[in-house]
VEXBA-944140 format. One line per 8 residues: number of its first residue (from 1); for each residue x, y, z of C-alpha. Coordinates in nm, 3 decimals. Layout:
// residues N
NUM = X/Y/Z; ...;
END
This chain:
// residues 172
1 = 8.180/23.863/-4.058; 8.180/23.583/-4.311; 8.497/23.466/-4.484; 8.549/23.519/-4.856; 8.289/23.283/-5.001; 8.447/23.290/-5.344; 8.654/23.001/-5.210; 8.492/22.663/-5.259;
9 = 8.577/22.533/-4.914; 8.383/22.529/-4.593; 8.517/22.649/-4.259; 8.479/22.600/-3.886; 8.322/22.864/-3.668; 8.174/22.907/-3.321; 7.803/22.846/-3.282; 7.768/22.849/-2.904;
17 = 7.885/23.117/-2.663; 7.990/22.869/-2.394; 7.997/22.501/-2.302; 7.698/22.572/-2.076; 7.496/22.706/-2.370; 7.605/22.405/-2.579; 7.467/22.165/-2.316; 7.150/22.367/-2.250;
25 = 7.053/22.374/-2.617; 7.159/22.023/-2.719; 7.074/21.812/-2.414; 6.696/21.789/-2.480; 6.771/21.661/-2.833; 7.028/21.415/-2.697; 6.776/21.272/-2.450; 6.542/21.179/-2.735;
33 = 6.812/21.047/-2.971; 6.993/20.846/-2.703; 6.676/20.652/-2.617; 6.698/20.477/-2.954; 7.042/20.342/-2.863; 6.995/20.280/-2.491; 7.281/20.527/-2.444; 7.321/20.787/-2.172;
41 = 7.237/21.124/-2.336; 7.531/21.271/-2.144; 7.754/21.040/-2.353; 7.615/21.189/-2.675; 7.681/21.540/-2.545; 8.035/21.444/-2.444; 8.106/21.303/-2.788; 7.959/21.608/-2.962;
49 = 8.167/21.832/-2.732; 8.488/21.651/-2.832; 8.397/21.655/-3.201; 8.311/22.026/-3.206; 8.514/22.177/-2.922; 8.193/22.253/-2.731; 8.045/22.405/-3.047; 8.339/22.638/-3.111;
57 = 8.449/22.441/-3.421; 8.129/22.349/-3.598; 8.163/22.307/-3.971; 7.997/22.576/-4.179; 7.948/22.545/-4.553; 8.125/22.791/-4.782; 7.808/23.005/-4.794; 7.823/23.045/-4.415;
65 = 7.536/22.807/-4.338; 7.590/22.584/-4.033; 7.627/22.213/-4.119; 7.493/22.116/-3.774; 7.733/21.817/-3.787; 7.788/21.735/-3.420; 7.966/21.402/-3.462; 8.217/21.449/-3.743;
73 = 8.036/21.207/-3.974; 8.193/21.219/-4.317; 7.995/21.233/-4.639; 8.104/20.917/-4.817; 7.946/20.768/-5.131; 7.642/20.647/-4.930; 7.548/21.005/-4.839; 7.328/21.186/-5.090;
81 = 7.255/21.494/-4.883; 7.430/21.828/-4.849; 7.798/21.831/-4.758; 8.079/22.063/-4.656; 8.444/22.007/-4.743; 8.712/22.130/-4.503; 9.072/22.074/-4.408; 9.089/21.830/-4.119;
89 = 9.347/21.654/-3.909; 9.343/21.275/-3.936; 9.574/21.029/-3.769; 9.758/20.795/-4.007; 9.976/20.536/-3.832; 9.919/20.734/-3.509; 10.065/21.051/-3.665; 9.853/21.360/-3.741;
97 = 9.815/21.441/-4.109; 9.628/21.730/-4.271; 9.367/21.613/-4.522; 9.065/21.755/-4.699; 8.741/21.572/-4.620; 8.372/21.614/-4.694; 8.133/21.601/-4.401; 7.757/21.553/-4.386;
105 = 7.548/21.866/-4.352; 7.211/21.874/-4.176; 6.923/22.116/-4.146; 6.922/22.101/-3.766; 7.100/21.961/-3.462; 6.809/21.719/-3.413; 6.867/21.581/-3.764; 7.239/21.546/-3.684;
113 = 7.166/21.345/-3.369; 6.907/21.129/-3.543; 7.147/21.058/-3.829; 7.421/20.968/-3.581; 7.190/20.707/-3.427; 7.097/20.571/-3.771; 7.462/20.576/-3.883; 7.582/20.378/-3.581;
121 = 7.291/20.134/-3.574; 7.291/20.060/-3.948; 7.667/20.019/-3.991; 7.783/19.660/-3.923; 8.128/19.780/-3.817; 7.971/19.937/-3.505; 7.762/19.633/-3.408; 7.991/19.555/-3.114;
129 = 7.966/19.915/-2.989; 7.585/19.900/-2.998; 7.605/19.601/-2.765; 7.807/19.812/-2.516; 7.586/20.121/-2.481; 7.498/20.055/-2.117; 7.850/20.158/-2.017; 7.975/20.471/-2.197;
137 = 8.343/20.381/-2.151; 8.290/20.040/-2.313; 8.082/20.200/-2.588; 8.345/20.459/-2.679; 8.627/20.203/-2.663; 8.429/19.978/-2.900; 8.360/20.275/-3.132; 8.730/20.357/-3.139;
145 = 8.823/19.992/-3.197; 8.579/19.983/-3.490; 8.750/20.285/-3.649; 8.496/20.559/-3.576; 8.778/20.810/-3.528; 9.141/20.805/-3.632; 9.263/20.968/-3.309; 9.420/20.692/-3.098;
153 = 9.311/20.878/-2.781; 8.952/20.933/-2.897; 8.771/20.719/-2.636; 8.982/20.865/-2.355; 8.907/21.220/-2.470; 8.533/21.158/-2.482; 8.536/20.992/-2.140; 8.737/21.282/-1.999;
161 = 8.457/21.519/-2.103; 8.190/21.271/-1.988; 8.347/21.258/-1.642; 8.450/21.623/-1.639; 8.336/21.916/-1.432; 8.121/22.088/-1.697; 7.890/21.794/-1.762; 7.901/21.695/-1.395;
169 = 7.767/22.037/-1.298; 7.508/22.066/-1.574; 7.373/21.713/-1.608; 7.277/21.524/-1.293;
END
């Protein structure tokens, strides 16, 4: 059942039945995308899991179409593609604050992963993170330090998933 689309806002909805399905479907795409960054594909899956709640909170546009945005990349003035605007929780001075933000929308999960790689590699603010991709913990700490996410616990959350049971069981 779709929400009332007369509203001009997007919404979040589940796309995957389980974390296992999330990994099974996305891991092959992550393997390819991660090569371009010399990053462990498991790290990309961990980050996407944190950003989307294992696919339970993927952004859908107001017409119900999936945005395929796995990494919470916002649609700022540099983005000329499709977008979806939703209410989101951002941390301002380490306190959560409800805001409305526009996020990039993609035609597929592969496009989302490829854009993530391009976004990180082409943005000078993440240059230090790119130099740390051999160690996921260092990479996510550098991403957080560069302002990728407003959550002050972001890197710890991603590493918790990276080191967690689900990925440990599904990805050797």
